[in-house]
N, C-alpha and C positions, 0 to 999 in steps of 0.2 A: 131659563130653559131647564127643564130635569134632567138628569144620565141615569137611566133604566137599563139592566139588563135583562131581557126577556130570554127564557128556554123554552122552544117549541120542540116538542114530540110526536111522531103518530108513528104507529104502527098496523094501522086498517086501509087497505085501499090502494092508490097511489102516492106512495108515499113522497116521493117528490113532488109532486104535484100538490099536496096538501100542505108543505109546506111554503111554496109559491105561493099557493091563494091565502095563507092566512099572514105572510108577511106584505101582500096587497092590500090584505083588510086593514092589519094592524098602522102600514102608512095612511089608508086613508081618516082612522078613526082616534090612531092612539098620537101618532106623530112621526118624525122624520127617522128612518133608519141610517145609523150613519157607518156601522160595523157591521160584520156577519162571521159568524166561525166557520170553520169548515164542517162538511156535516158528517155526521157518525155513527154509524151501526152499532146498536148493544140491546142485549138481551133485556126483557121486562125485569123490572125489580121491583118487588113487594108483591108479584103473583107471577102465577106461573102461564106461559102463554106460548103457544107456537110460532107466533110473531115478533119479528125482531121489531125494535125499533129504527126510527133514524132521529138524530137529535143535532139542532142546530141552536147557538146563542147569537143572540141580533142585540145590539146598541141601540138603542132610540131616543131621541129628545123629544122633550112633552112640555105641555105646559098642565099635564093634568095631576092630582094628588093620585096617590097612591092607592085609594079605594076606589078613585072613577076610573083608574087606570082596571082595577079589579072588576069592575063592571063591563067595561069596554069588552077585556078579554072572556067574561063569560057570554056575552050577545054574540061574540066571532066564535067560540066553539060553538055554541046551538048552532049559528046561521050555518056552520060548515056541517051541520050533522051528528055531532056530540050529544049525546043522548043519556048517558051515566056518568054523576059526579063522584068523585074518591069519596067515600064516607066512611070518617073512621078508619082510616087507614088501609082501607078496601078498595085495591084498584082491578079494573076490567082494562079489554083493550080499547083503542080509543082511535077516531079519525085525528083529532089536534089533541092537543093539551099543552097548552100555555104557562108558566109559571113565570112571577117576576121574581127575581134575584138578588138584585140589587137595585137599591132606589138612592141615588144623593150619597154614599157612605153612611146612610143612616140604619138603626136599629126599630125595627116599626112590628108591633104588636095588637092585632084586635081578634074579635072571633073570629073574623071573614080570613085574615091574612096575618102572613108574618114573613118578615124580610130581615134577614136574609132569607129564604123561602126553606132551603133545604139548612136542617141545623149543623149537619156533616156531610156538606155538599163535596169536598175532599176526597171523600173517602168513596163519592161513586168514580166508576170506572173509566166514564169519560169525562172527567173531570179536567183534568189537564190538557186534554186535547181541545176540547170546546173552549174552558173559560180563561185558561191559564192568560193567554192575551190581553183577553177582554178586563178581567180584572186587574191587571197589570202585576202578577206576581212576578 
C-alpha cells in the first residue's frame, strides 16, 4: 500500500458538507483514509475571491499509482460539480479541489501531475496547521 497525502479545499456552497462528500468518494474510489488534519479556513491564494476556503489534509493508503489517483480525483471533482480546471495557474472559486501533496516520499513529475504538488507549500499559511503532523515535521 502507498501512503498518500491529499489536500482538499472548498470555497463554494456548504463547505463542510463538500469535504464530507469528497472523503466519502475518496474512500470508495481511492483507498483507506487513515488520518485527517483539522479543517482550516483560509483566504484564496492566487486569485481574488469573496469566499474563504476550508482546507483539510488526509492520509490515504492506496494501491493506485500517482496517475491513477489523479484520474480518480478529477472524476470526483467533476461528479461533485466542479466545472472549471485551474489552467496556467489561473484559479477560480470551486466546490472541491483535491491535490496530491505526497506519495511515498517520491518526487514525481509529468505533464499532468507534480508531487510534491506545491513547490513552496511551506509558504502557504495553512501549511503548519494542516500538514505539519501528517508530514512528520
